[in-house]
C-alpha positions as CSV (number, residue, x, y, z in Angstrom):
1,P,117.6,141.9,-11.2
2,F,113.9,142.9,-13.0
3,P,112.6,145.3,-15.6
4,L,111.3,148.6,-14.2
5,L,108.1,150.2,-15.8
6,Q,107.6,154.2,-14.1
7,T,105.0,156.1,-14.7
8,D,103.0,158.7,-13.3
9,L,100.0,156.8,-11.4
10,A,98.1,160.4,-10.5
11,Q,97.4,160.4,-13.9
12,P,93.7,158.7,-14.8
13,G,94.0,155.2,-16.8
14,E,98.0,155.2,-16.0
15,F,97.8,151.9,-14.2
16,A,95.7,150.4,-16.9
17,R,97.9,150.8,-19.5
18,L,101.0,149.6,-16.9
19,L,99.2,146.4,-16.4
20,E,98.6,145.8,-19.5
21,Q,102.2,146.2,-20.5
22,A,103.7,144.5,-17.8
23,R,101.0,141.6,-17.9
24,P,102.0,139.9,-14.4
25,D,100.7,137.2,-12.4
26,A,99.8,139.3,-9.1
27,V,100.0,142.9,-8.3
28,I,101.0,143.9,-4.7
29,H,100.0,147.9,-5.1
30,A,102.3,150.0,-2.4
31,A,102.1,153.0,-4.0
32,A,100.9,156.2,-1.5
33,L,101.7,159.3,-0.5
34,A,102.5,157.9,2.7
35,S,104.1,161.4,4.4
36,L,101.3,162.5,7.0
37,D,102.2,166.1,7.0
38,Q,102.3,166.4,3.1
39,C,98.8,164.4,3.0
40,E,98.0,167.7,5.5
41,K,99.6,169.9,3.3
42,D,98.3,168.7,-0.5
43,P,95.0,166.6,0.8
44,A,94.3,167.0,-2.9
45,L,96.8,164.5,-3.9
46,S,96.4,162.3,-0.9
47,R,93.1,162.0,-2.6
48,R,93.8,161.2,-5.6
49,L,96.6,158.2,-4.7
50,N,95.6,157.1,-1.2
51,A,91.4,156.9,-1.5
52,E,90.5,156.9,-5.7
53,L,93.7,155.3,-7.0
54,P,93.5,151.6,-5.0
55,G,89.4,151.4,-6.5
56,E,90.6,152.0,-10.1
57,V,93.9,149.4,-9.7
58,A,91.2,146.8,-7.8
59,Q,89.1,147.4,-11.1
60,A,92.1,146.9,-13.5
61,C,92.8,143.4,-11.9
62,L,89.6,142.1,-11.7
63,R,88.8,142.7,-15.1
64,R,92.2,140.5,-15.8
65,S,91.5,138.2,-13.0
66,I,94.9,139.2,-11.3
67,P,95.5,138.5,-7.7
68,L,96.0,142.1,-6.1
69,A,97.7,142.5,-2.7
70,H,96.5,146.1,-1.5
71,I,98.9,148.0,1.3
72,S,96.7,149.8,3.9
73,T,98.4,151.4,7.7
74,D,97.6,150.6,10.8
75,S,96.9,154.1,11.2
76,V,93.5,153.9,9.8
77,F,92.8,153.3,14.1
78,D,93.1,156.2,16.3
79,G,95.3,154.9,19.0
80,L,93.2,155.2,21.6
81,R,93.1,151.5,23.3
82,G,95.3,149.3,21.0
83,G,94.8,145.6,20.5
84,Y,92.5,146.1,17.3
85,T,91.4,143.3,15.2
86,E,90.2,142.9,11.7
87,S,86.9,143.3,13.5
88,D,87.4,146.4,14.8
89,A,86.0,149.8,13.1
90,P,88.4,152.1,11.8
91,N,88.4,155.7,13.2
92,P,91.3,157.3,10.9
93,Q,92.4,160.8,12.5
94,G,93.9,162.9,9.7
95,V,94.1,163.2,6.0
96,Y,96.7,160.5,5.5
97,A,94.6,157.9,7.3
98,S,90.9,158.9,6.3
99,D,92.0,158.5,2.9
100,K,93.9,155.2,3.4
101,W,90.7,153.9,4.8
102,R,88.7,155.2,2.1
103,G,91.0,153.6,-0.4
104,E,90.7,149.8,2.0
105,Q,86.9,150.3,1.1
106,A,86.9,150.6,-2.8
107,V,89.2,148.1,-2.7
108,A,86.9,145.7,-1.1
109,A,83.9,146.7,-3.0
110,A,85.6,146.3,-6.1
111,Y,87.6,143.9,-5.8
112,P,86.1,141.6,-2.6
113,A,89.0,138.2,-3.9
114,A,91.9,140.7,-3.0
115,F,93.6,141.2,0.6
116,I,94.3,144.2,2.3
117,A,97.3,144.6,3.9
118,R,97.4,146.8,7.3
119,V,101.3,147.5,7.7
120,N,103.8,149.7,9.4
121,F,107.6,148.9,8.4
122,F,111.0,149.1,8.7
123,G,114.3,148.7,6.3
124,W,117.0,149.8,4.5
125,S,115.9,151.8,1.2
126,I,117.9,153.2,-1.9
127,S,117.7,156.7,-0.6
128,G,118.4,155.9,2.8
129,Q,116.0,158.6,4.5
130,R,112.6,156.0,3.7
131,S,112.1,154.7,7.4
132,L,112.4,155.2,11.0
133,A,115.2,152.6,11.4
134,E,117.1,154.2,9.1
135,F,116.7,158.0,10.8
136,F,118.3,156.3,13.9
137,V,120.9,154.7,12.2
138,T,121.8,157.8,10.3
139,N,121.6,160.4,13.2
140,L,123.1,158.5,16.1
141,A,126.0,157.0,13.7
142,A,127.0,160.5,13.0
143,G,126.8,161.2,16.7
144,K,123.5,163.6,16.7
145,A,120.8,163.8,19.3
146,V,117.3,162.5,17.9
147,N,113.9,162.5,19.9
148,G,111.9,158.9,20.3
149,F,108.5,158.8,20.9
150,T,107.7,157.2,24.2
151,D,103.9,157.2,24.1
152,V,103.6,156.0,20.4
153,I,103.4,152.2,20.4
154,F,103.8,150.3,17.1
155,C,104.2,146.4,15.6
156,P,106.8,147.5,12.9
157,L,107.7,144.4,10.6
158,I,111.0,144.5,8.6
159,V,110.7,145.0,4.9
160,D,112.0,141.7,3.9
161,A,109.5,139.5,6.4
162,L,107.0,141.4,5.0
163,A,107.4,141.1,1.6
164,E,107.6,137.6,2.0
165,T,104.7,137.3,3.8
166,L,102.9,139.0,1.1
167,V,103.8,136.3,-1.5
168,E,103.1,134.1,0.6
169,M,99.4,135.5,1.5
170,L,99.4,135.6,-2.3
171,E,100.0,132.2,-2.9
172,K,97.5,130.5,-0.6
173,G,95.0,132.8,-2.3
174,L,94.1,134.9,0.6
175,S,91.0,137.7,0.9
176,G,89.9,140.3,3.1
177,T,91.5,142.4,5.4
178,Y,94.6,141.6,7.4
179,H,97.3,142.9,10.4
180,V,100.8,142.1,8.2
181,L,102.6,143.3,11.6
182,S,105.2,142.2,14.1
183,R,103.7,140.0,17.0
184,E,105.5,142.3,19.4
185,C,104.9,146.0,19.8
186,L,106.7,148.8,21.5
187,S,106.9,152.4,21.6
188,K,109.3,154.4,18.9
189,Y,111.8,155.4,21.6
190,Q,112.1,152.0,22.7
191,F,112.5,151.1,19.2
192,G,115.3,153.7,19.0
193,R,117.0,152.2,22.2
194,N,117.1,148.7,20.8
195,I,118.7,150.0,17.6
196,A,121.9,151.8,19.2
197,R,122.6,149.0,21.8
198,R,122.4,146.2,18.9
199,F,124.8,148.7,16.3
200,G,126.9,150.0,19.2
201,F,125.7,153.5,19.3
202,D,125.1,155.9,22.2
203,E,121.8,155.0,23.6
204,S,122.2,158.9,25.5
205,L,121.9,160.8,22.4
206,L,118.4,159.9,22.5
207,N,115.6,161.6,24.1
208,P,112.7,160.6,25.5
209,I,109.6,162.8,24.3
210,S,105.8,163.2,24.0
211,V,105.0,163.0,20.3
212,A,102.1,166.1,21.8
213,D,105.8,168.2,22.4
214,S,106.7,167.2,18.6
215,G,105.6,169.8,16.7
216,L,104.7,167.4,14.2
217,A,101.5,168.9,11.8
218,A,99.5,165.2,11.5
219,R,97.9,163.9,14.6
220,R,99.7,160.4,15.2
221,S,97.3,158.2,17.1
222,P,99.0,156.7,20.1
223,N,98.7,153.1,20.5
224,L,98.4,151.1,17.7
225,N,99.5,147.7,19.0
226,L,97.1,145.3,16.4
227,S,96.5,141.7,17.0
228,V,98.1,139.6,14.3
229,A,96.3,136.2,15.0
230,K,94.2,136.4,12.2
231,L,96.9,136.3,10.1
232,E,99.0,133.9,12.3
233,T,95.9,131.5,11.9
234,A,95.5,131.8,8.1
235,L,99.8,131.0,8.1
236,G,99.7,128.5,10.6
237,R,103.2,130.4,12.2
238,A,103.7,132.8,14.0
239,M,105.5,136.2,12.9
240,P,108.6,138.0,13.9
241,G,109.3,139.3,17.1
242,Q,111.4,142.8,17.2
243,A,114.7,141.0,18.3
244,E,114.9,138.7,15.1
245,M,114.1,141.6,13.0
246,L,116.9,144.0,14.6
247,E,119.4,141.6,13.9
248,R,118.4,140.8,11.0
249,L,118.4,144.2,10.1
250,Y,122.3,144.7,12.0
251,R,123.3,141.7,9.5
252,Q,122.0,143.4,6.2
253,Y,123.9,146.7,8.2
254,L,127.1,145.0,8.0
255,E,126.9,143.5,4.4
């Protein structure tokens, strides 16, 4: 129900050209190289998309006075303690997180009136392979065993709620940095168990393991429990909890 314009944002100047063509009321900049392991393998592409491009987007939006929401990540923190607020200093680990942090700084310097949303989200995608929820559903539905990290804590938000919240933030004219996440956090293993239970899959197919035993190339921050108090105050409402978002995911699955 909307026009789709495609371009290669890795090419300098392409975003400004696209902006001139589309003339939007606002921009939600969600483009990124989001695979942590791919960023480790191709740091040049990660630097281009995650660190350099956000600053160019911010400058182009500023020149045209277009409100901007820039999507960043919860993993700008090292995850050694959890309970992070927006006033805590990031300490990114790995190529992806470091470049996303540089992207945040570029946006803040170029366009102070924009807002930066640190997110972690799940939901249904066109490919069916873009989120952790889809990974669990696809494999568990097929009766395949999967691993779940017991020592990686996160506060994922269903993508529908994320989109609605971003629009609400734009309408309120917010600026600065916000944690746009669920008010409740859990381990990735527990996230998988919750899905298995609600969807009627075999919970015994989930193997609880430590991220240290996963063999993944990029280091994962273990405790990304981030406070959403600043955002809840700005919006005047509570962010969704895990149970209500799981129910929303399940209803969409049935549909």
